[in-house]
py3Dmol code that shows the C-alpha trace and the ligand (Angstrom):
import py3Dmol

protein = """\
ATOM      1  CA  MET A   1      14.543  15.844  14.933  1.00  0.00           C
ATOM      2  CA  THR A   2      16.537  13.529  12.708  1.00  0.00           C
ATOM      3  CA  TYR A   3      15.984  10.008  11.641  1.00  0.00           C
ATOM      4  CA  ALA A   4      18.796   8.130   9.824  1.00  0.00           C
ATOM      5  CA  GLY A   5      20.147  11.419   8.390  1.00  0.00           C
ATOM      6  CA  HIS A   6      16.769  12.526   7.476  1.00  0.00           C
ATOM      7  CA  ARG A   7      15.019  15.472   9.182  1.00  0.00           C
ATOM      8  CA  LEU A   8      11.538  14.679  10.158  1.00  0.00           C
ATOM      9  CA  SER A   9       8.726  17.307   9.801  1.00  0.00           C
ATOM     10  CA  THR A  10       6.474  16.427  12.322  1.00  0.00           C
ATOM     11  CA  PRO A  11       7.492  17.222  15.923  1.00  0.00           C
ATOM     12  CA  PRO A  12       7.829  14.326  18.526  1.00  0.00           C
ATOM     13  CA  GLY A  13       4.480  13.918  20.292  1.00  0.00           C
ATOM     14  CA  ARG A  14       2.319  14.282  17.339  1.00  0.00           C
ATOM     15  CA  ARG A  15       1.293  11.132  15.671  1.00  0.00           C
ATOM     16  CA  ARG A  16       2.631  10.681  12.016  1.00  0.00           C
ATOM     17  CA  ILE A  17      -0.117   9.480   9.467  1.00  0.00           C
ATOM     18  CA  LEU A  18       1.183   8.749   6.211  1.00  0.00           C
ATOM     19  CA  LEU A  19      -0.885   7.494   3.151  1.00  0.00           C
ATOM     20  CA  LEU A  20       0.644   5.368   0.317  1.00  0.00           C
ATOM     21  CA  VAL A  21      -1.324   5.378  -2.767  1.00  0.00           C
ATOM     22  CA  GLY A  22      -0.635   3.397  -5.842  1.00  0.00           C
ATOM     23  CA  PRO A  23      -1.987   0.536  -8.270  1.00  0.00           C
ATOM     24  CA  VAL A  24      -1.510  -3.087  -7.421  1.00  0.00           C
ATOM     25  CA  GLY A  25       2.302  -3.955  -8.425  1.00  0.00           C
ATOM     26  CA  SER A  26       3.846  -0.662  -7.896  1.00  0.00           C
ATOM     27  CA  GLY A  27       5.471  -1.893  -4.956  1.00  0.00           C
ATOM     28  CA  LYS A  28       3.400  -0.266  -2.330  1.00  0.00           C
ATOM     29  CA  GLY A  29       3.486  -3.105  -0.029  1.00  0.00           C
ATOM     30  CA  THR A  30       7.270  -3.386  -0.026  1.00  0.00           C
ATOM     31  CA  GLN A  31       7.782   0.553   0.412  1.00  0.00           C
ATOM     32  CA  ALA A  32       5.222   0.420   3.299  1.00  0.00           C
ATOM     33  CA  GLU A  33       7.305  -2.293   5.059  1.00  0.00           C
ATOM     34  CA  ALA A  34      10.331  -0.346   4.475  1.00  0.00           C
ATOM     35  CA  LEU A  35       8.911   2.831   5.757  1.00  0.00           C
ATOM     36  CA  SER A  36       7.291   1.116   8.738  1.00  0.00           C
ATOM     37  CA  ARG A  37      10.711  -0.458   9.785  1.00  0.00           C
ATOM     38  CA  GLN A  38      12.631   2.777   9.207  1.00  0.00           C
ATOM     39  CA  LEU A  39      10.314   5.238  10.709  1.00  0.00           C
ATOM     40  CA  GLY A  40       8.858   3.183  13.572  1.00  0.00           C
ATOM     41  CA  LEU A  41       5.117   3.466  12.379  1.00  0.00           C
ATOM     42  CA  GLN A  42       2.626   0.859  12.133  1.00  0.00           C
ATOM     43  CA  HIS A  43       1.842  -0.543   8.610  1.00  0.00           C
ATOM     44  CA  LEU A  44      -1.946  -0.833   8.180  1.00  0.00           C
ATOM     45  CA  ALA A  45      -2.798  -2.484   4.984  1.00  0.00           C
ATOM     46  CA  SER A  46      -6.483  -2.731   4.402  1.00  0.00           C
ATOM     47  CA  GLY A  47      -6.272  -6.014   1.947  1.00  0.00           C
ATOM     48  CA  GLU A  48      -4.416  -7.744   4.692  1.00  0.00           C
ATOM     49  CA  LEU A  49      -6.729  -6.674   7.462  1.00  0.00           C
ATOM     50  CA  PHE A  50      -9.727  -8.004   5.355  1.00  0.00           C
ATOM     51  CA  ARG A  51      -7.865 -11.069   4.716  1.00  0.00           C
ATOM     52  CA  ARG A  52      -7.103 -11.786   8.109  1.00  0.00           C
ATOM     53  CA  ALA A  53     -10.591 -11.122   9.116  1.00  0.00           C
ATOM     54  CA  LEU A  54     -11.633 -13.701   6.412  1.00  0.00           C
ATOM     55  CA  ARG A  55      -9.038 -16.312   8.118  1.00  0.00           C
ATOM     56  CA  GLU A  56     -10.185 -15.779  11.440  1.00  0.00           C
ATOM     57  CA  GLY A  57     -13.822 -16.079  10.558  1.00  0.00           C
ATOM     58  CA  THR A  58     -14.922 -12.939  12.324  1.00  0.00           C
ATOM     59  CA  GLN A  59     -18.295 -11.078  11.545  1.00  0.00           C
ATOM     60  CA  LEU A  60     -16.266  -8.481   9.747  1.00  0.00           C
ATOM     61  CA  GLY A  61     -14.807 -11.201   7.635  1.00  0.00           C
ATOM     62  CA  GLU A  62     -18.069 -12.635   6.593  1.00  0.00           C
ATOM     63  CA  ARG A  63     -19.558  -9.241   5.735  1.00  0.00           C
ATOM     64  CA  ALA A  64     -16.562  -8.646   3.438  1.00  0.00           C
ATOM     65  CA  ARG A  65     -16.305 -12.001   2.099  1.00  0.00           C
ATOM     66  CA  SER A  66     -18.661 -12.047  -1.185  1.00  0.00           C
ATOM     67  CA  TYR A  67     -17.119  -8.636  -2.316  1.00  0.00           C
ATOM     68  CA  MET A  68     -13.487  -9.786  -1.958  1.00  0.00           C
ATOM     69  CA  GLU A  69     -14.186 -13.143  -3.768  1.00  0.00           C
ATOM     70  CA  HIS A  70     -15.517 -10.925  -6.660  1.00  0.00           C
ATOM     71  CA  GLY A  71     -12.626  -8.590  -6.672  1.00  0.00           C
ATOM     72  CA  ASP A  72     -15.068  -5.672  -5.657  1.00  0.00           C
ATOM     73  CA  LEU A  73     -14.378  -2.986  -3.214  1.00  0.00           C
ATOM     74  CA  VAL A  74     -15.915  -3.715   0.256  1.00  0.00           C
ATOM     75  CA  PRO A  75     -18.777  -1.253   0.806  1.00  0.00           C
ATOM     76  CA  ASP A  76     -17.497   2.077   2.410  1.00  0.00           C
ATOM     77  CA  GLU A  77     -19.547   1.637   5.557  1.00  0.00           C
ATOM     78  CA  ILE A  78     -17.880  -1.689   6.441  1.00  0.00           C
ATOM     79  CA  THR A  79     -14.392  -0.725   5.266  1.00  0.00           C
ATOM     80  CA  ILE A  80     -14.400   2.789   7.201  1.00  0.00           C
ATOM     81  CA  GLU A  81     -15.827   1.099  10.415  1.00  0.00           C
ATOM     82  CA  MET A  82     -12.978  -1.484  10.299  1.00  0.00           C
ATOM     83  CA  PHE A  83     -10.305   0.835   9.501  1.00  0.00           C
ATOM     84  CA  MET A  84     -11.034   3.544  11.959  1.00  0.00           C
ATOM     85  CA  ALA A  85     -10.829   0.768  14.730  1.00  0.00           C
ATOM     86  CA  GLU A  86      -7.506  -0.105  13.612  1.00  0.00           C
ATOM     87  CA  LEU A  87      -6.316   3.341  13.794  1.00  0.00           C
ATOM     88  CA  ALA A  88      -7.563   3.736  17.294  1.00  0.00           C
ATOM     89  CA  ARG A  89      -5.464   0.777  18.646  1.00  0.00           C
ATOM     90  CA  PRO A  90      -2.583   1.320  20.977  1.00  0.00           C
ATOM     91  CA  GLU A  91      -0.151  -0.145  18.094  1.00  0.00           C
ATOM     92  CA  ALA A  92      -0.668   2.938  15.994  1.00  0.00           C
ATOM     93  CA  ALA A  93      -0.185   5.412  18.872  1.00  0.00           C
ATOM     94  CA  ALA A  94       3.142   6.508  17.453  1.00  0.00           C
ATOM     95  CA  GLY A  95       1.573   6.783  13.824  1.00  0.00           C
ATOM     96  CA  ALA A  96       0.993   4.638  10.983  1.00  0.00           C
ATOM     97  CA  ILE A  97       1.397   4.250   7.311  1.00  0.00           C
ATOM     98  CA  LEU A  98      -1.956   3.441   5.524  1.00  0.00           C
ATOM     99  CA  ASP A  99      -1.618   1.193   2.526  1.00  0.00           C
ATOM    100  CA  GLY A 100      -4.851   0.509   0.415  1.00  0.00           C
ATOM    101  CA  PHE A 101      -7.067   2.973   2.469  1.00  0.00           C
ATOM    102  CA  PRO A 102      -8.768   5.374   1.329  1.00  0.00           C
ATOM    103  CA  ARG A 103      -9.724   3.777  -1.935  1.00  0.00           C
ATOM    104  CA  THR A 104     -12.690   6.132  -2.332  1.00  0.00           C
ATOM    105  CA  VAL A 105     -13.256   9.789  -1.554  1.00  0.00           C
ATOM    106  CA  ALA A 106     -15.945   8.759   0.814  1.00  0.00           C
ATOM    107  CA  GLN A 107     -13.404   6.926   2.810  1.00  0.00           C
ATOM    108  CA  ALA A 108     -10.938   9.678   2.387  1.00  0.00           C
ATOM    109  CA  GLU A 109     -13.629  12.163   3.827  1.00  0.00           C
ATOM    110  CA  ALA A 110     -14.241   9.808   6.809  1.00  0.00           C
ATOM    111  CA  LEU A 111     -10.555   9.528   7.324  1.00  0.00           C
ATOM    112  CA  ASP A 112     -10.025  13.206   7.357  1.00  0.00           C
ATOM    113  CA  ALA A 113     -12.914  13.675   9.660  1.00  0.00           C
ATOM    114  CA  THR A 114     -11.628  11.287  12.296  1.00  0.00           C
ATOM    115  CA  VAL A 115      -8.056  12.812  12.045  1.00  0.00           C
ATOM    116  CA  ALA A 116      -9.355  16.359  12.508  1.00  0.00           C
ATOM    117  CA  GLU A 117     -11.653  15.047  15.367  1.00  0.00           C
ATOM    118  CA  ARG A 118      -8.422  13.911  17.131  1.00  0.00           C
ATOM    119  CA  GLY A 119      -6.359  17.313  16.312  1.00  0.00           C
ATOM    120  CA  GLU A 120      -4.037  15.298  14.158  1.00  0.00           C
ATOM    121  CA  ARG A 121      -3.455  15.781  10.117  1.00  0.00           C
ATOM    122  CA  ILE A 122      -2.357  13.612   7.653  1.00  0.00           C
ATOM    123  CA  GLU A 123       1.216  14.530   6.996  1.00  0.00           C
ATOM    124  CA  LYS A 124       1.756  13.319   3.308  1.00  0.00           C
ATOM    125  CA  VAL A 125      -0.121  11.281   0.613  1.00  0.00           C
ATOM    126  CA  ILE A 126       2.623   9.615  -1.172  1.00  0.00           C
ATOM    127  CA  SER A 127       1.644   8.612  -4.735  1.00  0.00           C
ATOM    128  CA  LEU A 128       3.827   5.691  -5.878  1.00  0.00           C
ATOM    129  CA  GLU A 129       3.856   6.020  -9.827  1.00  0.00           C
ATOM    130  CA  VAL A 130       4.676   3.286 -12.205  1.00  0.00           C
ATOM    131  CA  PRO A 131       3.524   3.272 -15.884  1.00  0.00           C
ATOM    132  CA  THR A 132       0.969   0.823 -16.833  1.00  0.00           C
ATOM    133  CA  GLU A 133       3.199  -1.130 -19.347  1.00  0.00           C
ATOM    134  CA  GLU A 134       5.590  -1.486 -16.673  1.00  0.00           C
ATOM    135  CA  LEU A 135       3.146  -2.861 -14.284  1.00  0.00           C
ATOM    136  CA  VAL A 136       1.846  -5.314 -16.894  1.00  0.00           C
ATOM    137  CA  ALA A 137       5.728  -6.473 -17.460  1.00  0.00           C
ATOM    138  CA  ARG A 138       6.493  -6.838 -13.682  1.00  0.00           C
ATOM    139  CA  ALA A 139       3.453  -9.013 -13.197  1.00  0.00           C
ATOM    140  CA  ALA A 140       4.213 -10.956 -16.503  1.00  0.00           C
ATOM    141  CA  GLY A 141       7.470 -12.044 -15.006  1.00  0.00           C
ATOM    142  CA  ARG A 142       6.212 -13.137 -11.737  1.00  0.00           C
ATOM    143  CA  ARG A 143       6.250 -16.981 -10.656  1.00  0.00           C
ATOM    144  CA  VAL A 144       4.834 -18.656  -7.650  1.00  0.00           C
ATOM    145  CA  CYS A 145       5.619 -22.238  -6.497  1.00  0.00           C
ATOM    146  CA  PRO A 146       2.365 -24.194  -6.334  1.00  0.00           C
ATOM    147  CA  THR A 147       3.290 -26.314  -3.448  1.00  0.00           C
ATOM    148  CA  CYS A 148       5.085 -23.882  -0.899  1.00  0.00           C
ATOM    149  CA  GLY A 149       3.739 -20.415  -2.238  1.00  0.00           C
ATOM    150  CA  THR A 150       7.043 -18.672  -2.500  1.00  0.00           C
ATOM    151  CA  PRO A 151       7.074 -15.898  -4.890  1.00  0.00           C
ATOM    152  CA  TYR A 152       9.581 -15.400  -7.746  1.00  0.00           C
ATOM    153  CA  HIS A 153      10.347 -12.895 -10.441  1.00  0.00           C
ATOM    154  CA  VAL A 154      12.115 -14.043 -13.501  1.00  0.00           C
ATOM    155  CA  SER A 155      14.233 -10.976 -13.645  1.00  0.00           C
ATOM    156  CA  SER A 156      14.316  -9.234 -10.303  1.00  0.00           C
ATOM    157  CA  ASP A 157      14.121 -12.229  -8.161  1.00  0.00           C
ATOM    158  CA  PRO A 158      14.842 -15.466  -9.875  1.00  0.00           C
ATOM    159  CA  PRO A 159      15.290 -18.753  -8.449  1.00  0.00           C
ATOM    160  CA  ARG A 160      18.549 -20.770  -8.505  1.00  0.00           C
ATOM    161  CA  VAL A 161      17.533 -22.981 -11.354  1.00  0.00           C
ATOM    162  CA  ALA A 162      14.850 -21.309 -14.043  1.00  0.00           C
ATOM    163  CA  GLY A 163      11.312 -22.337 -13.368  1.00  0.00           C
ATOM    164  CA  ILE A 164      12.121 -24.534 -10.372  1.00  0.00           C
ATOM    165  CA  CYS A 165      11.378 -23.600  -6.734  1.00  0.00           C
ATOM    166  CA  ASP A 166      14.575 -23.226  -4.568  1.00  0.00           C
ATOM    167  CA  ASN A 167      12.914 -24.889  -1.628  1.00  0.00           C
ATOM    168  CA  ASP A 168      11.212 -27.987  -2.997  1.00  0.00           C
ATOM    169  CA  GLY A 169      11.994 -28.256  -6.749  1.00  0.00           C
ATOM    170  CA  THR A 170       8.354 -27.864  -7.697  1.00  0.00           C
ATOM    171  CA  SER A 171       7.838 -26.371 -11.460  1.00  0.00           C
ATOM    172  CA  LEU A 172       6.801 -22.835 -10.821  1.00  0.00           C
ATOM    173  CA  VAL A 173       3.598 -21.385 -12.390  1.00  0.00           C
ATOM    174  CA  GLN A 174       2.150 -18.151 -13.669  1.00  0.00           C
ATOM    175  CA  ARG A 175      -0.830 -17.072 -11.571  1.00  0.00           C
ATOM    176  CA  ASP A 176      -3.911 -16.303 -13.968  1.00  0.00           C
ATOM    177  CA  ASP A 177      -4.304 -12.878 -12.009  1.00  0.00           C
ATOM    178  CA  ASP A 178      -0.684 -12.215 -13.514  1.00  0.00           C
ATOM    179  CA  ARG A 179      -1.891 -12.391 -17.215  1.00  0.00           C
ATOM    180  CA  PRO A 180      -1.306  -9.142 -18.991  1.00  0.00           C
ATOM    181  CA  GLU A 181      -5.166  -8.956 -19.682  1.00  0.00           C
ATOM    182  CA  VAL A 182      -6.014  -9.683 -16.331  1.00  0.00           C
ATOM    183  CA  VAL A 183      -3.629  -7.093 -15.153  1.00  0.00           C
ATOM    184  CA  ARG A 184      -4.892  -4.367 -17.440  1.00  0.00           C
ATOM    185  CA  ALA A 185      -8.571  -5.086 -16.520  1.00  0.00           C
ATOM    186  CA  ARG A 186      -7.632  -4.911 -12.899  1.00  0.00           C
ATOM    187  CA  LEU A 187      -5.874  -1.314 -13.481  1.00  0.00           C
ATOM    188  CA  ALA A 188      -8.768  -0.067 -15.658  1.00  0.00           C
ATOM    189  CA  LYS A 189     -11.098  -0.715 -12.386  1.00  0.00           C
ATOM    190  CA  GLN A 190      -8.694   0.275 -10.018  1.00  0.00           C
ATOM    191  CA  VAL A 191      -6.772   3.506 -11.469  1.00  0.00           C
ATOM    192  CA  PRO A 192      -9.950   5.764 -11.693  1.00  0.00           C
ATOM    193  CA  PRO A 193     -11.082   5.858  -8.095  1.00  0.00           C
ATOM    194  CA  MET A 194      -7.605   5.977  -6.852  1.00  0.00           C
ATOM    195  CA  LEU A 195      -7.139   9.085  -9.080  1.00  0.00           C
ATOM    196  CA  GLU A 196     -10.160  10.674  -7.480  1.00  0.00           C
ATOM    197  CA  VAL A 197      -8.580  10.001  -4.088  1.00  0.00           C
ATOM    198  CA  LEU A 198      -5.400  11.713  -5.142  1.00  0.00           C
ATOM    199  CA  ALA A 199      -7.140  14.889  -6.623  1.00  0.00           C
ATOM    200  CA  HIS A 200      -8.893  15.031  -3.222  1.00  0.00           C
ATOM    201  CA  TYR A 201      -5.768  15.436  -1.338  1.00  0.00           C
ATOM    202  CA  GLU A 202      -4.004  17.405  -4.207  1.00  0.00           C
ATOM    203  CA  ARG A 203      -6.530  19.995  -3.093  1.00  0.00           C
ATOM    204  CA  ALA A 204      -4.928  20.103   0.414  1.00  0.00           C
ATOM    205  CA  GLY A 205      -1.438  20.135  -1.230  1.00  0.00           C
ATOM    206  CA  ILE A 206       0.022  17.063   0.421  1.00  0.00           C
ATOM    207  CA  VAL A 207       0.274  14.888  -2.404  1.00  0.00           C
ATOM    208  CA  ALA A 208       4.238  13.718  -3.043  1.00  0.00           C
ATOM    209  CA  HIS A 209       4.572  12.234  -6.461  1.00  0.00           C
ATOM    210  CA  ILE A 210       7.125   9.585  -6.463  1.00  0.00           C
ATOM    211  CA  ASP A 211       8.741   7.771  -9.409  1.00  0.00           C
ATOM    212  CA  GLY A 212       8.055   3.878  -8.358  1.00  0.00           C
ATOM    213  CA  ARG A 213      10.623   2.651 -11.078  1.00  0.00           C
ATOM    214  CA  GLY A 214      13.963   1.352 -10.190  1.00  0.00           C
ATOM    215  CA  PRO A 215      15.409  -0.559  -7.186  1.00  0.00           C
ATOM    216  CA  ALA A 216      13.212  -0.550  -4.205  1.00  0.00           C
ATOM    217  CA  GLU A 217      15.767   1.196  -1.993  1.00  0.00           C
ATOM    218  CA  GLN A 218      16.085   4.054  -4.338  1.00  0.00           C
ATOM    219  CA  VAL A 219      12.343   4.427  -4.130  1.00  0.00           C
ATOM    220  CA  THR A 220      12.324   4.475  -0.314  1.00  0.00           C
ATOM    221  CA  GLU A 221      15.064   7.406  -0.350  1.00  0.00           C
ATOM    222  CA  ALA A 222      12.950   9.331  -2.673  1.00  0.00           C
ATOM    223  CA  ILE A 223      10.110   8.852  -0.273  1.00  0.00           C
ATOM    224  CA  LEU A 224      12.088   9.778   2.681  1.00  0.00           C
ATOM    225  CA  ARG A 225      13.549  12.763   0.884  1.00  0.00           C
ATOM    226  CA  ALA A 226       9.770  13.902  -0.045  1.00  0.00           C
ATOM    227  CA  LEU A 227       8.887  13.653   3.671  1.00  0.00           C
ATOM    228  CA  THR A 228      11.502  15.950   4.728  1.00  0.00           C
ATOM    229  CA  ALA A 229      11.147  18.459   1.849  1.00  0.00           C
ATOM    230  CA  ASP A 230       8.665  20.692   3.776  1.00  0.00           C
ATOM    231  CA  VAL A 231      11.365  21.297   6.357  1.00  0.00           C
ATOM    232  CA  SER A 232      14.141  21.665   4.015  1.00  0.00           C
ATOM    233  CA  ALA A 233      12.147  24.553   2.046  1.00  0.00           C
ATOM    234  CA  ALA A 234      11.259  26.316   5.103  1.00  0.00           C
TER     235      ALA A 234
END
"""
ligand_1 = """\
23
AMP
P -5.653 -5.643 -1.762
O -4.760 -6.686 -0.982
O -5.371 -4.154 -1.293
O -5.634 -5.779 -3.281
O -7.211 -5.855 -1.115
C -7.847 -7.101 -1.366
C -9.394 -6.772 -1.253
O -9.639 -6.517 0.026
C -9.933 -5.784 -2.427
O -10.002 -6.559 -3.671
C -11.243 -5.426 -1.508
O -12.030 -6.420 -1.964
C -10.882 -5.308 -0.182
N -10.321 -3.988 -0.013
C -9.078 -3.521 0.430
N -8.882 -2.409 0.777
C -10.273 -1.808 0.374
C -10.781 -0.458 0.710
N -9.932 0.583 1.125
N -11.905 -0.349 0.381
C -13.015 -1.314 -0.037
N -12.166 -2.499 -0.321
C -10.987 -2.810 0.131
"""
view = py3Dmol.view(width=600, height=400)
view.addModel(protein, "pdb")
view.setStyle({"model": 0}, {"cartoon": {"style": "trace"}})
view.addModel(ligand_1, "xyz")
view.setStyle({"model": 1}, {"stick": {}})
view.zoomTo()
view.show()
């Protein structure tokens, strides 16, 4: 089976499950969107699912609220329950790209068990790798319009007039979250459990290490090549 010139390693009929792992700012969300569009898989982003639950004021949202507000991980029990329900929905029948889940080994084990119960397997764990200094630099260049929320980047996505929002002429601001010391602190908290999840899947031999630097389209191409590599090598 081919798609846009790429041979796919999963035969039709079997659901494709891909995991996208990477620190905040690695471009994980952008890549998940691109892959979702190109491969016809549902993009399931745990952070987005939690934020939606918060907005809608559901019971799940209320259970997750205080953890999210403190920037802590929501406990595994709540997260696993939510994510498994999403994975079981008809929208994910053709397959899904998991973005932001699993974030702990317990979550990974719960996912593995559910997938195995259904006679499925995780096809690939895509590790999107960007050096810390580049992550800090990317965040440092980020600006946002305080009025309409439009995001910009001083070098990769600048407004027409430096420092001014294209939509409403408001002066752009830097979010506190994007300051170098805040980014470094966030990474220091986020990276160790992420490495544990990667080590878990490394043992299963299904991790593809992808260089996350460079233009987004080039990174997407590298991921698609990694997805077809097994077939090409056979
Ligand atoms: P994100 O948009 O991925 O940064 O996620 C936003 C927030 O949602 C995180 O700070 C956590 O509080 C929560 N969250 C997202 N994914 C997970 C996960 N897999 N496990 C626990 N908490 C999560």
